[in-house]
N, C-alpha and C positions, 0 to 999 in steps of 0.2 A: 238667794235669800240672805246670803252673807252681806251683800252690798245694798240690799233693800230694793232691788229691781227684779222684775219678773224674768223668768228664763228666756222667754221670747225676745224681750228687749235686749238682753245680753247677747243672744245669738245674732240678732239683727245688727247690732253695733259691731260685733266681732267680724261678721261677714262683710260689712261695709268697709271696715278697716283693712281687712285682708284683700279686698278687691281694688280699692282706690287708694289706700294708704292714709286715709283720714276719715274722721267721723263727721256727722252733720253738726252744724253749730246752731243751737237754738237760743243764742243770746239775744236775738231780736224780740223774743217773747218776754224777757225779764224786765223788771222795773214797773213803775206805776203807769197806769193807763193815762192817756192825755185827757185833760179836762175839756179843752176846747176841740170841737169837731171842725170839719172843713167848712161847714155853714157859718160857724162862729168866726172863722178866719176871714171869710168874705165880708162879713158884717163889720169886723174890726178894720178891714181895709177901707171900707166906705167911710167909717167914722174918722179915720186918720186923714183920708184925702179931703174930707169936708173942711177940716181945720188943721193944716200941716204944722202949725206952731203950738198946738195944744199940749199941755203938760200931761204926763201919764195919769195923774190923779183925775183930771177932767175926762180923759179918754175912758178910764175905768168906770167913772160915774155914768157916762153916756152908754157904755156897754152894759152895765148892770141895770140900766133903766129899761132895757129890752126884754124880750121873752126868754132869753137863754139862761144858763146857769150863772150864778154870781161868782166872780173870780176876783182875786186880789190884784193890787197894783203891780206887785212883783211878777205875777203871771202875765199881765198885760205887757210889761216891759220885756219879758222874755219872748213873748210872741212877736212883738214889734221888731226886735233884733233878728229873730228867726225869719221873719218875712222880708227883711232887707230894708226896713224903714229906720234904721238906727240913726241916720243923719237926716233929720227932717228940715234942716235949714238949707236954703240954697247956697251953693258954693260958687266962688268966683272962678271964672275960666281965665287962665292966663292968656296973654296975647300970643304966646308961642303955640298953644294948642288950638287957637281959634282960627288959624289959617285955613284956607280952602285948598 
């Protein structure tokens, strides 16, 4: 009661610490829930692949035109980077790496 946890929780954490030397880490549960779901990620991938040179403002407009939740341009940019599309322009391959 002194720490604001139940007696059962305190005994479980103490027993876990005594047996393994560490306690469980529940940090993966903290923070805000993600706005975009896996379905939205697939849809965003299709939009990006349709026009690889589109600016994030146009991608956000195309995304918001669909049936999913409305998201900001910054959220679209963050998802683009997370999915690995941060460099959408083709890069030149040097002659040294193009050898067979």
